[in-house]
Predicted model as a PDB file, atoms N, CA, C, CB and O in Angstrom, pLDDT in the B-factor column:
MODEL        1                                                                  
ATOM      1  N   MET A   1       0.559  -1.037  -0.306  1.00 63.00           N  
ATOM      2  CA  MET A   1       0.342  -0.100  -0.370  1.00 63.00           C  
ATOM      3  C   MET A   1       1.286   1.175  -0.143  1.00 63.00           C  
ATOM      4  CB  MET A   1      -0.461  -0.250   0.147  1.00 63.00           C  
ATOM      5  O   MET A   1       2.298   1.248   0.554  1.00 63.00           O  
ATOM      6  N   ARG A   2       0.633   2.219  -0.977  1.00 69.00           N  
ATOM      7  CA  ARG A   2       1.466   3.383  -0.361  1.00 69.00           C  
ATOM      8  C   ARG A   2       0.649   4.403   0.222  1.00 69.00           C  
ATOM      9  CB  ARG A   2       2.351   4.069  -1.376  1.00 69.00           C  
ATOM     10  O   ARG A   2      -0.543   4.711   0.215  1.00 69.00           O  
ATOM     11  N   VAL A   3       1.861   4.874   0.799  1.00 76.00           N  
ATOM     12  CA  VAL A   3       1.171   6.511   1.564  1.00 76.00           C  
ATOM     13  C   VAL A   3       1.641   7.266   0.708  1.00 76.00           C  
ATOM     14  CB  VAL A   3       1.677   7.167   3.213  1.00 76.00           C  
ATOM     15  O   VAL A   3       2.453   7.324  -0.215  1.00 76.00           O  
ATOM     16  N   MET A   4       0.584   8.077   1.516  1.00 78.00           N  
ATOM     17  CA  MET A   4       0.679   9.620   0.269  1.00 78.00           C  
ATOM     18  C   MET A   4       1.079  10.573   0.975  1.00 78.00           C  
ATOM     19  CB  MET A   4      -0.810  10.312  -0.515  1.00 78.00           C  
ATOM     20  O   MET A   4       1.049  10.477   2.202  1.00 78.00           O  
ATOM     21  N   ARG A   5       1.545  11.714   0.335  1.00 83.00           N  
ATOM     22  CA  ARG A   5       0.759  13.207   1.244  1.00 83.00           C  
ATOM     23  C   ARG A   5       1.613  14.134   0.097  1.00 83.00           C  
ATOM     24  CB  ARG A   5       1.341  13.626   3.548  1.00 83.00           C  
ATOM     25  O   ARG A   5       2.647  14.114  -0.570  1.00 83.00           O  
ATOM     26  N   ASP A   6       0.494  14.901   0.349  1.00 87.00           N  
ATOM     27  CA  ASP A   6       0.527  16.001  -1.333  1.00 87.00           C  
ATOM     28  C   ASP A   6       0.678  15.392  -2.381  1.00 87.00           C  
ATOM     29  CB  ASP A   6       1.734  17.083  -1.614  1.00 87.00           C  
ATOM     30  O   ASP A   6       1.309  15.876  -3.320  1.00 87.00           O  
ATOM     31  N   GLY A   7       0.224  14.427  -2.407  1.00 79.00           N  
ATOM     32  CA  GLY A   7       0.349  13.675  -4.219  1.00 79.00           C  
ATOM     33  C   GLY A   7       1.784  13.090  -4.191  1.00 79.00           C  
ATOM     34  O   GLY A   7       2.463  12.913  -5.203  1.00 79.00           O  
ATOM     35  N   ARG A   8       2.256  12.749  -2.659  1.00 78.00           N  
ATOM     36  CA  ARG A   8       4.019  12.227  -3.558  1.00 78.00           C  
ATOM     37  C   ARG A   8       3.644  10.777  -2.305  1.00 78.00           C  
ATOM     38  CB  ARG A   8       6.365  13.807  -3.142  1.00 78.00           C  
ATOM     39  O   ARG A   8       2.884  10.686  -1.341  1.00 78.00           O  
ATOM     40  N   GLN A   9       4.464   9.988  -2.854  1.00 77.00           N  
ATOM     41  CA  GLN A   9       4.748   8.684  -1.530  1.00 77.00           C  
ATOM     42  C   GLN A   9       5.355   9.224  -0.877  1.00 77.00           C  
ATOM     43  CB  GLN A   9       5.493   7.292  -1.682  1.00 77.00           C  
ATOM     44  O   GLN A   9       6.074  10.195  -1.111  1.00 77.00           O  
ATOM     45  N   VAL A  10       5.173   8.700   0.027  1.00 80.00           N  
ATOM     46  CA  VAL A  10       5.669   8.918   1.477  1.00 80.00           C  
ATOM     47  C   VAL A  10       7.328   8.008   1.770  1.00 80.00           C  
ATOM     48  CB  VAL A  10       4.246   8.215   2.616  1.00 80.00           C  
ATOM     49  O   VAL A  10       7.197   6.866   2.210  1.00 80.00           O  
ATOM     50  N   ARG A  11       8.374   8.366   1.599  1.00 78.00           N  
ATOM     51  CA  ARG A  11       9.549   8.041   2.088  1.00 78.00           C  
ATOM     52  C   ARG A  11      10.179   7.202   2.891  1.00 78.00           C  
ATOM     53  CB  ARG A  11       9.788   8.680   2.387  1.00 78.00           C  
ATOM     54  O   ARG A  11      10.950   7.880   3.570  1.00 78.00           O  
ATOM     55  N   MET A  12      10.254   6.142   3.158  1.00 77.00           N  
ATOM     56  CA  MET A  12      11.294   5.558   4.733  1.00 77.00           C  
ATOM     57  C   MET A  12      12.522   5.445   4.699  1.00 77.00           C  
ATOM     58  CB  MET A  12      11.105   4.141   5.298  1.00 77.00           C  
ATOM     59  O   MET A  12      12.766   5.328   3.498  1.00 77.00           O  
ATOM     60  N   SER A  13      13.629   5.396   5.348  1.00 79.00           N  
ATOM     61  CA  SER A  13      14.746   4.935   5.039  1.00 79.00           C  
ATOM     62  C   SER A  13      14.791   3.657   6.423  1.00 79.00           C  
ATOM     63  CB  SER A  13      15.958   6.274   4.936  1.00 79.00           C  
ATOM     64  O   SER A  13      14.314   3.552   7.553  1.00 79.00           O  
ATOM     65  N   LEU A  14      15.654   2.857   5.520  1.00 78.00           N  
ATOM     66  CA  LEU A  14      16.010   1.678   6.706  1.00 78.00           C  
ATOM     67  C   LEU A  14      17.448   2.129   7.269  1.00 78.00           C  
ATOM     68  CB  LEU A  14      16.132  -0.112   5.994  1.00 78.00           C  
ATOM     69  O   LEU A  14      18.435   2.556   6.669  1.00 78.00           O  
ATOM     70  N   TYR A  15      17.217   1.880   8.643  1.00 85.00           N  
ATOM     71  CA  TYR A  15      18.006   2.138   9.848  1.00 85.00           C  
ATOM     72  C   TYR A  15      17.874   0.636  10.083  1.00 85.00           C  
ATOM     73  CB  TYR A  15      17.436   3.297  11.077  1.00 85.00           C  
ATOM     74  O   TYR A  15      17.041  -0.103   9.559  1.00 85.00           O  
ATOM     75  N   ALA A  16      19.360   0.115  11.440  1.00 90.00           N  
ATOM     76  CA  ALA A  16      19.353  -1.092  11.772  1.00 90.00           C  
ATOM     77  C   ALA A  16      20.137  -0.368  12.834  1.00 90.00           C  
ATOM     78  CB  ALA A  16      19.812  -2.325  10.838  1.00 90.00           C  
ATOM     79  O   ALA A  16      20.486   0.789  12.599  1.00 90.00           O  
ATOM     80  N   GLY A  17      20.485  -1.003  14.114  1.00 93.00           N  
ATOM     81  CA  GLY A  17      21.485  -0.624  14.866  1.00 93.00           C  
ATOM     82  C   GLY A  17      21.417  -1.901  15.948  1.00 93.00           C  
ATOM     83  O   GLY A  17      20.342  -2.364  16.328  1.00 93.00           O  
ATOM     84  N   TRP A  18      22.595  -2.355  16.346  1.00 93.00           N  
ATOM     85  CA  TRP A  18      22.416  -3.801  17.395  1.00 93.00           C  
ATOM     86  C   TRP A  18      23.959  -3.429  18.180  1.00 93.00           C  
ATOM     87  CB  TRP A  18      22.368  -5.848  16.306  1.00 93.00           C  
ATOM     88  O   TRP A  18      24.856  -2.773  17.650  1.00 93.00           O  
ATOM     89  N   ASP A  19      24.000  -4.001  19.503  1.00 96.00           N  
ATOM     90  CA  ASP A  19      25.468  -3.885  20.066  1.00 96.00           C  
ATOM     91  C   ASP A  19      26.196  -4.760  19.054  1.00 96.00           C  
ATOM     92  CB  ASP A  19      25.689  -4.450  21.729  1.00 96.00           C  
ATOM     93  O   ASP A  19      25.680  -5.731  18.500  1.00 96.00           O  
ATOM     94  N   PRO A  20      27.581  -4.283  18.841  1.00 94.00           N  
ATOM     95  CA  PRO A  20      28.305  -5.239  17.404  1.00 94.00           C  
ATOM     96  C   PRO A  20      29.315  -6.603  18.968  1.00 94.00           C  
ATOM     97  CB  PRO A  20      30.183  -3.539  15.755  1.00 94.00           C  
ATOM     98  O   PRO A  20      30.256  -7.315  18.619  1.00 94.00           O  
ATOM     99  N   THR A  21      28.927  -6.602  20.062  1.00 97.00           N  
ATOM    100  CA  THR A  21      29.373  -7.131  20.628  1.00 97.00           C  
ATOM    101  C   THR A  21      27.940  -8.358  20.748  1.00 97.00           C  
ATOM    102  CB  THR A  21      30.033  -6.265  21.645  1.00 97.00           C  
ATOM    103  O   THR A  21      28.230  -9.287  21.501  1.00 97.00           O  
ATOM    104  N   HIS A  22      27.114  -8.419  20.390  1.00 96.00           N  
ATOM    105  CA  HIS A  22      26.022  -9.521  20.472  1.00 96.00           C  
ATOM    106  C   HIS A  22      26.219 -10.616  19.775  1.00 96.00           C  
ATOM    107  CB  HIS A  22      24.795  -9.121  20.071  1.00 96.00           C  
ATOM    108  O   HIS A  22      26.599 -10.574  18.605  1.00 96.00           O  
ATOM    109  N   TYR A  23      25.973 -11.772  20.449  1.00 97.00           N  
ATOM    110  CA  TYR A  23      26.797 -13.085  19.676  1.00 97.00           C  
ATOM    111  C   TYR A  23      26.215 -13.404  18.376  1.00 97.00           C  
ATOM    112  CB  TYR A  23      26.730 -14.545  20.537  1.00 97.00           C  
ATOM    113  O   TYR A  23      26.823 -14.137  17.597  1.00 97.00           O  
ATOM    114  N   ALA A  24      24.939 -12.840  18.057  1.00 96.00           N  
ATOM    115  CA  ALA A  24      24.210 -12.870  16.546  1.00 96.00           C  
ATOM    116  C   ALA A  24      24.957 -12.017  15.846  1.00 96.00           C  
ATOM    117  CB  ALA A  24      22.630 -12.393  16.415  1.00 96.00           C  
ATOM    118  O   ALA A  24      24.801 -12.309  14.660  1.00 96.00           O  
ATOM    119  N   ALA A  25      25.849 -10.916  15.981  1.00 96.00           N  
ATOM    120  CA  ALA A  25      25.947  -9.494  15.102  1.00 96.00           C  
ATOM    121  C   ALA A  25      25.920  -9.954  13.571  1.00 96.00           C  
ATOM    122  CB  ALA A  25      27.521  -8.540  15.435  1.00 96.00           C  
ATOM    123  O   ALA A  25      25.395  -9.369  12.624  1.00 96.00           O  
ATOM    124  N   GLY A  26      26.560 -11.041  13.582  1.00 96.00           N  
ATOM    125  CA  GLY A  26      27.097 -10.969  12.017  1.00 96.00           C  
ATOM    126  C   GLY A  26      25.650 -11.569  11.379  1.00 96.00           C  
ATOM    127  O   GLY A  26      25.107 -11.056  10.401  1.00 96.00           O  
ATOM    128  N   LEU A  27      25.251 -12.452  11.921  1.00 96.00           N  
ATOM    129  CA  LEU A  27      23.602 -12.931  11.372  1.00 96.00           C  
ATOM    130  C   LEU A  27      22.879 -11.483  11.344  1.00 96.00           C  
ATOM    131  CB  LEU A  27      22.584 -14.191  12.668  1.00 96.00           C  
ATOM    132  O   LEU A  27      22.239 -11.292  10.311  1.00 96.00           O  
ATOM    133  N   ILE A  28      22.865 -10.620  12.114  1.00 95.00           N  
ATOM    134  CA  ILE A  28      21.589  -9.540  12.292  1.00 95.00           C  
ATOM    135  C   ILE A  28      22.151  -8.627  11.013  1.00 95.00           C  
ATOM    136  CB  ILE A  28      21.462  -8.526  14.118  1.00 95.00           C  
ATOM    137  O   ILE A  28      21.385  -8.265  10.120  1.00 95.00           O  
ATOM    138  N   GLU A  29      23.082  -8.409  11.018  1.00 94.00           N  
ATOM    139  CA  GLU A  29      24.172  -7.477  10.057  1.00 94.00           C  
ATOM    140  C   GLU A  29      24.129  -8.700   8.515  1.00 94.00           C  
ATOM    141  CB  GLU A  29      26.337  -7.289  11.098  1.00 94.00           C  
ATOM    142  O   GLU A  29      25.052  -8.473   7.733  1.00 94.00           O  
ATOM    143  N   ARG A  30      23.363  -9.650   8.174  1.00 96.00           N  
ATOM    144  CA  ARG A  30      23.831 -10.134   7.283  1.00 96.00           C  
ATOM    145  C   ARG A  30      21.765 -10.471   7.017  1.00 96.00           C  
ATOM    146  CB  ARG A  30      25.313 -11.372   7.596  1.00 96.00           C  
ATOM    147  O   ARG A  30      21.218 -10.861   5.986  1.00 96.00           O  
ATOM    148  N   TRP A  31      21.361 -10.257   7.855  1.00 94.00           N  
ATOM    149  CA  TRP A  31      19.518 -10.191   7.497  1.00 94.00           C  
ATOM    150  C   TRP A  31      19.362  -8.773   7.517  1.00 94.00           C  
ATOM    151  CB  TRP A  31      18.259 -10.973   8.799  1.00 94.00           C  
ATOM    152  O   TRP A  31      18.422  -8.593   6.743  1.00 94.00           O  
ATOM    153  N   VAL A  32      19.613  -8.011   7.809  1.00 92.00           N  
ATOM    154  CA  VAL A  32      19.727  -6.515   7.593  1.00 92.00           C  
ATOM    155  C   VAL A  32      20.249  -6.046   6.156  1.00 92.00           C  
ATOM    156  CB  VAL A  32      20.704  -5.948   8.671  1.00 92.00           C  
ATOM    157  O   VAL A  32      19.916  -4.995   5.608  1.00 92.00           O  
ATOM    158  N   ALA A  33      20.862  -6.717   5.793  1.00 93.00           N  
ATOM    159  CA  ALA A  33      21.575  -6.814   4.387  1.00 93.00           C  
ATOM    160  C   ALA A  33      20.637  -7.207   3.034  1.00 93.00           C  
ATOM    161  CB  ALA A  33      22.733  -7.987   4.537  1.00 93.00           C  
ATOM    162  O   ALA A  33      20.513  -6.749   1.899  1.00 93.00           O  
ATOM    163  N   GLU A  34      20.000  -8.411   3.871  1.00 94.00           N  
ATOM    164  CA  GLU A  34      19.533  -9.431   2.612  1.00 94.00           C  
ATOM    165  C   GLU A  34      18.225  -8.771   2.737  1.00 94.00           C  
ATOM    166  CB  GLU A  34      19.565 -11.362   2.787  1.00 94.00           C  
ATOM    167  O   GLU A  34      17.437  -9.481   2.111  1.00 94.00           O  
ATOM    168  N   TYR A  35      17.586  -7.728   3.254  1.00 90.00           N  
ATOM    169  CA  TYR A  35      16.185  -7.334   3.712  1.00 90.00           C  
ATOM    170  C   TYR A  35      16.295  -6.222   3.066  1.00 90.00           C  
ATOM    171  CB  TYR A  35      15.775  -7.213   5.253  1.00 90.00           C  
ATOM    172  O   TYR A  35      15.357  -6.101   2.278  1.00 90.00           O  
ATOM    173  N   GLY A  36      17.255  -5.069   3.036  1.00 86.00           N  
ATOM    174  CA  GLY A  36      17.346  -4.116   2.099  1.00 86.00           C  
ATOM    175  C   GLY A  36      17.051  -4.568   1.004  1.00 86.00           C  
ATOM    176  O   GLY A  36      16.080  -4.426   0.261  1.00 86.00           O  
ATOM    177  N   GLU A  37      18.092  -5.204   0.955  1.00 89.00           N  
ATOM    178  CA  GLU A  37      18.132  -5.927  -1.174  1.00 89.00           C  
ATOM    179  C   GLU A  37      16.818  -6.490  -1.701  1.00 89.00           C  
ATOM    180  CB  GLU A  37      19.340  -7.676  -1.532  1.00 89.00           C  
ATOM    181  O   GLU A  37      16.387  -6.365  -2.847  1.00 89.00           O  
ATOM    182  N   TRP A  38      16.250  -7.132  -0.675  1.00 89.00           N  
ATOM    183  CA  TRP A  38      14.612  -7.663  -0.778  1.00 89.00           C  
ATOM    184  C   TRP A  38      13.642  -6.808  -0.949  1.00 89.00           C  
ATOM    185  CB  TRP A  38      14.103  -8.321   0.373  1.00 89.00           C  
ATOM    186  O   TRP A  38      12.531  -6.943  -1.461  1.00 89.00           O  
ATOM    187  N   LEU A  39      14.438  -5.452  -0.225  1.00 82.00           N  
ATOM    188  CA  LEU A  39      12.844  -4.506  -0.579  1.00 82.00           C  
ATOM    189  C   LEU A  39      13.241  -3.262  -1.934  1.00 82.00           C  
ATOM    190  CB  LEU A  39      12.214  -3.301   1.328  1.00 82.00           C  
ATOM    191  O   LEU A  39      12.554  -2.257  -2.116  1.00 82.00           O  
ATOM    192  N   GLN A  40      14.429  -3.608  -2.735  1.00 81.00           N  
ATOM    193  CA  GLN A  40      14.352  -3.143  -3.838  1.00 81.00           C  
ATOM    194  C   GLN A  40      13.550  -3.594  -5.165  1.00 81.00           C  
ATOM    195  CB  GLN A  40      15.391  -3.091  -3.985  1.00 81.00           C  
ATOM    196  O   GLN A  40      13.135  -2.884  -6.082  1.00 81.00           O  
ATOM    197  N   THR A  41      13.450  -5.113  -4.973  1.00 86.00           N  
ATOM    198  CA  THR A  41      12.663  -6.184  -5.577  1.00 86.00           C  
ATOM    199  C   THR A  41      10.950  -5.754  -5.347  1.00 86.00           C  
ATOM    200  CB  THR A  41      13.133  -7.733  -4.780  1.00 86.00           C  
ATOM    201  O   THR A  41      10.273  -6.203  -6.271  1.00 86.00           O  
ATOM    202  N   VAL A  42      10.351  -5.185  -4.578  1.00 80.00           N  
ATOM    203  CA  VAL A  42       9.103  -4.878  -3.947  1.00 80.00           C  
ATOM    204  C   VAL A  42       8.880  -3.693  -4.852  1.00 80.00           C  
ATOM    205  CB  VAL A  42       9.113  -4.605  -2.278  1.00 80.00           C  
ATOM    206  O   VAL A  42       9.496  -2.721  -4.413  1.00 80.00           O  
ATOM    207  N   ASP A  43       8.233  -3.435  -5.936  1.00 76.00           N  
ATOM    208  CA  ASP A  43       7.228  -3.530  -6.746  1.00 76.00           C  
ATOM    209  C   ASP A  43       7.609  -1.393  -5.874  1.00 76.00           C  
ATOM    210  CB  ASP A  43       5.490  -5.069  -6.449  1.00 76.00           C  
ATOM    211  O   ASP A  43       8.633  -0.728  -6.034  1.00 76.00           O  
ATOM    212  N   ASP A  44       6.725  -1.116  -5.317  1.00 69.00           N  
ATOM    213  CA  ASP A  44       6.399   0.352  -4.801  1.00 69.00           C  
ATOM    214  C   ASP A  44       7.875   0.698  -3.892  1.00 69.00           C  
ATOM    215  CB  ASP A  44       4.743   0.382  -3.672  1.00 69.00           C  
ATOM    216  O   ASP A  44       8.492   1.763  -3.933  1.00 69.00           O  
ATOM    217  N   VAL A  45       8.092  -0.050  -3.393  1.00 71.00           N  
ATOM    218  CA  VAL A  45       9.552   0.333  -2.831  1.00 71.00           C  
ATOM    219  C   VAL A  45      10.479   0.659  -4.236  1.00 71.00           C  
ATOM    220  CB  VAL A  45      10.300  -1.124  -1.822  1.00 71.00           C  
ATOM    221  O   VAL A  45      10.878   1.814  -4.386  1.00 71.00           O  
ATOM    222  N   ALA A  46      10.762  -0.214  -5.100  1.00 67.00           N  
ATOM    223  CA  ALA A  46      11.806   0.137  -6.018  1.00 67.00           C  
ATOM    224  C   ALA A  46      11.435   1.454  -6.806  1.00 67.00           C  
ATOM    225  CB  ALA A  46      12.056  -1.054  -6.990  1.00 67.00           C  
ATOM    226  O   ALA A  46      12.270   2.326  -7.045  1.00 67.00           O  
ATOM    227  N   ASN A  47      10.487   1.504  -7.081  1.00 69.00           N  
ATOM    228  CA  ASN A  47       9.556   2.926  -8.042  1.00 69.00           C  
ATOM    229  C   ASN A  47       9.041   3.465  -7.074  1.00 69.00           C  
ATOM    230  CB  ASN A  47       8.202   2.630  -9.245  1.00 69.00           C  
ATOM    231  O   ASN A  47       7.829   3.254  -7.012  1.00 69.00           O  
ATOM    232  N   VAL A  48       9.505   4.162  -6.174  1.00 67.00           N  
ATOM    233  CA  VAL A  48       8.877   5.236  -5.316  1.00 67.00           C  
ATOM    234  C   VAL A  48       8.058   6.214  -5.860  1.00 67.00           C  
ATOM    235  CB  VAL A  48       9.792   5.925  -4.688  1.00 67.00           C  
ATOM    236  O   VAL A  48       6.893   6.398  -5.509  1.00 67.00           O  
ATOM    237  N   ASP A  49       8.966   7.186  -7.172  1.00 67.00           N  
ATOM    238  CA  ASP A  49       8.404   8.346  -7.411  1.00 67.00           C  
ATOM    239  C   ASP A  49       7.492   8.186  -8.824  1.00 67.00           C  
ATOM    240  CB  ASP A  49       9.555   9.427  -7.453  1.00 67.00           C  
ATOM    241  O   ASP A  49       7.016   9.174  -9.383  1.00 67.00           O  
ATOM    242  N   ALA A  50       7.269   6.494  -9.440  1.00 69.00           N  
ATOM    243  CA  ALA A  50       6.687   6.028 -10.043  1.00 69.00           C  
ATOM    244  C   ALA A  50       5.076   6.624  -9.827  1.00 69.00           C  
ATOM    245  CB  ALA A  50       7.077   4.802  -9.861  1.00 69.00           C  
ATOM    246  O   ALA A  50       4.730   6.782  -8.656  1.00 69.00           O  
ATOM    247  N   PRO A  51       4.027   6.978 -10.973  1.00 67.00           N  
ATOM    248  CA  PRO A  51       2.923   7.262 -10.715  1.00 67.00           C  
ATOM    249  C   PRO A  51       2.132   5.771  -9.745  1.00 67.00           C  
ATOM    250  CB  PRO A  51       2.340   7.723 -12.183  1.00 67.00           C  
ATOM    251  O   PRO A  51       2.991   4.897  -9.861  1.00 67.00           O  
ATOM    252  N   ALA A  52       1.137   5.265  -9.039  1.00 63.00           N  
ATOM    253  CA  ALA A  52       0.757   4.975  -8.906  1.00 63.00           C  
ATOM    254  C   ALA A  52      -0.303   3.890  -9.433  1.00 63.00           C  
ATOM    255  CB  ALA A  52       0.942   5.595  -8.606  1.00 63.00           C  
ATOM    256  O   ALA A  52      -1.461   4.300  -9.340  1.00 63.00           O  
ATOM    257  N   VAL A  53      -0.164   2.555  -9.985  1.00 64.00           N  
ATOM    258  CA  VAL A  53      -1.391   1.763 -11.301  1.00 64.00           C  
ATOM    259  C   VAL A  53      -2.116   1.758 -10.581  1.00 64.00           C  
ATOM    260  CB  VAL A  53      -1.360   0.245 -12.108  1.00 64.00           C  
ATOM    261  O   VAL A  53      -1.934   1.522  -9.387  1.00 64.00           O  
ATOM    262  N   ARG A  54      -3.026   1.989 -11.054  1.00 65.00           N  
ATOM    263  CA  ARG A  54      -4.688   1.718 -10.333  1.00 65.00           C  
ATOM    264  C   ARG A  54      -5.139   0.516 -11.522  1.00 65.00           C  
ATOM    265  CB  ARG A  54      -6.081   3.555 -10.372  1.00 65.00           C  
ATOM    266  O   ARG A  54      -4.813   0.299 -12.689  1.00 65.00           O  
ATOM    267  N   GLY A  55      -6.156  -0.177 -10.443  1.00 60.00           N  
ATOM    268  CA  GLY A  55      -6.514  -1.473 -11.697  1.00 60.00           C  
ATOM    269  C   GLY A  55      -6.625  -2.940 -10.798  1.00 60.00           C  
ATOM    270  O   GLY A  55      -6.862  -4.001 -11.375  1.00 60.00           O  
TER     271      GLY A  55                                                      
ENDMDL                                                                          
END                                                                             
């Protein structure tokens, strides 16, 4: 679902933070990187400035 304001799609940045000494820090870092890559495959995210397709 697109979130719109004043006719433009709202943008949100992905930020993640964790204790670098956490036992799963490497796994968390990998998951965040993979999630960010996956988000770019979601049409409404990859084409944030494109007009909404109706239908």
